[in-house]
N, C-alpha and C positions, 0 to 999 in steps of 0.2 A: 700545501698547508693543511694542518689539522687543528683540533681543539685542545691538544695537549697543553697543560699548564706547566711550563718549564721554569718559570721564575720561582724563587723560594716562597713557600707558604708562610703566612704570618707565624711568628714564633709560637703563639698560643693556640693556633688553629687545631692541631691534632689532639691536644689535650681537651680542648673545648668540644671537639667532635666526639671524643670518647665519652665525656660526661653527658653530652646531649643524648647519645644513643642509650646510655645507662638510665637516663631519666625517662625514656619512652617518648620524648618529644619528636614528632615526625614532620613538623612544618617549617623546618629551617630552610633558608635559601640554599640553592644548589651551588656547587663550587664555581660553575661558569658565571652565574650571576655575581657571585662574590668577587671573582676576578675583574669583572667589568666595574663593579663598585670601587675597587681599588684604583683602577685606571682613571676613572672619572674623578675620584678624589684627588689624584695627583695633579689634575689640571686646575685645582682651586687653591693655590697657596694663600696662607693668611686668611682663611675663610671660616665662616660659621656653618657647621654641619648639624643636621637633625635627622635622627632615625626614629621613626614611629614603629615600635614593635621590635624590641631588642631580641626577644626570644632568649636563647642561651648565650648569645654573643658571637656566633659564627660570622655573620655578616659584619658585625661591629669590628671584629678583629681585622677584616680586610679593609674596611673604610679607614680605620686607624693606620693601617700599614701604608696606605696611599697618601695620608695627610702629612703636611709638613709640621715642624715644631711650633709654628705660630697659629695653627688652626685649633678649633675646639669642636667637640662633638657632644651634643646632648642626645641621649638615647633613653627612650621611655618604654616601659612595659607594665602590665598589671599583674603579672605572675611572679610572685616573690621567689619561688623556687628556681625558676629559670634565670631570673636576675642574679640570684646567688651564684650560679655557675659563671655568668659573665663577670661578676664582681671578683670571684676567686681567681680568675685568670687574667682579667684586664683592669681591675680596680686600681692598680698602682700607676696607671698612665694618667699624668696630670692634665692631659688634654680632654679627658673623658669625664662626663657627668652622667652616671646611671641614675635614673629616677623611677621609683616604684609608684605608679599612679594610674588612675583611670584615664584613658586616652581623651575622652570628651572633656573631662575636667581640666586636663593639662592644656589642650588646644584652646579652650575658652579663656583660661587664665593667662595665656601667652600669645594671644592673637595679634598683639601689636608688635611682636618681635619679627625680625627679618633674618632669613637664612640664604646662603649661597648654594646649598645642596640639601635636598630633602629626599630621603629614602622612606617611602610610606609602605611598610610591610605589615600592616594590620588594618582593621576596618576603618579606624579613624584616620582621615587623611587620604583615604582611598574610596571607600563606599559611604562613609559618614563624615560630615564636616569637610567635604572636599573643597568647597569654595573658600572656607576659612583657611585651610592649609595652603591652597594655591596663592592666597593673598599674603602669605608669609614669605613668598619668594622674592628676593631682590631681582632686579633686571639682570639677565644673563645667568640666573641660577638654574640648576638642574632640579627636576622633579622626576623621580625614578620609581616605578612600580614593577613588580614581577608577578608570577603566577596568573598570567592573563590567558594562557592556553589551558584547556580543560585539565583539571587535576583529579586524581583518584579520591582525594579527601573532600571534594566540593560537596556541599549538601544539595539536596533536590532544589532545583530552581536557580542555583547560583550562576549557571551559565548565562541566563538572561541578565542578571545583574552585571556581569562582566561585559556583555555586549552593550548594555546601556551606558556603562562607564566609558568604554572606548568611544562610542558615538558622541557622548558629551564632551570628552577631551578633544575629539576631532573638531567639534563645533566652536571651540574657543579661539577667538582671533588673537588673544594675547599669549599664545603658546606656539612654539615651533615644535612639532611632534614627529617622532619616529617610532613605528611599531615594529618590533623585531620578533619574528617567528623562530625563535632560537631559545635554548635553555628551557625555562618554564613559560616563556612568553613575556617579553619585557617591553615596557613603554618608557621611552626617554623623552622628556620634554624640557624645553628651555623657555624661561619667562622672557618675553619680548619687552 
């Protein structure tokens, strides 16, 4: 066994990747994480998906590729330029709502909504407003975060924030949690 991805890439993936590189954005999810996001999405037919931190839409394309026709995805980001890349390549998908907004404002305005799958790939829902986002999970829903292993772009002191986050998630009795020392470091939790 190896980590080769032999299944077809999402149709828009290569063009989004090219536009992402041209934009200078370097914080996109890696292809292995994206592959896992697709696989997990495929296990949730007819579900509500939430992505906090669209970036340029690389991970978004994989989540959409795993979703069925009866599922919906809300993906938010505060960077209009990056969202434009996602909009240009994925905006025609009727299952997708791309939202340009501040993460804190969006989470606070939608805290009563429930989701079956949340990929938190930004500060809000991961390091900020974590409890509020975890409360948005339906029973049996996935909560997924990446970049939990040291990354070259981490600012000074971020390693302790990551350690504290993992310890807090481990302490919650309402989550079944798996920590994966793979790709960029992934935590997969299910709401009990």
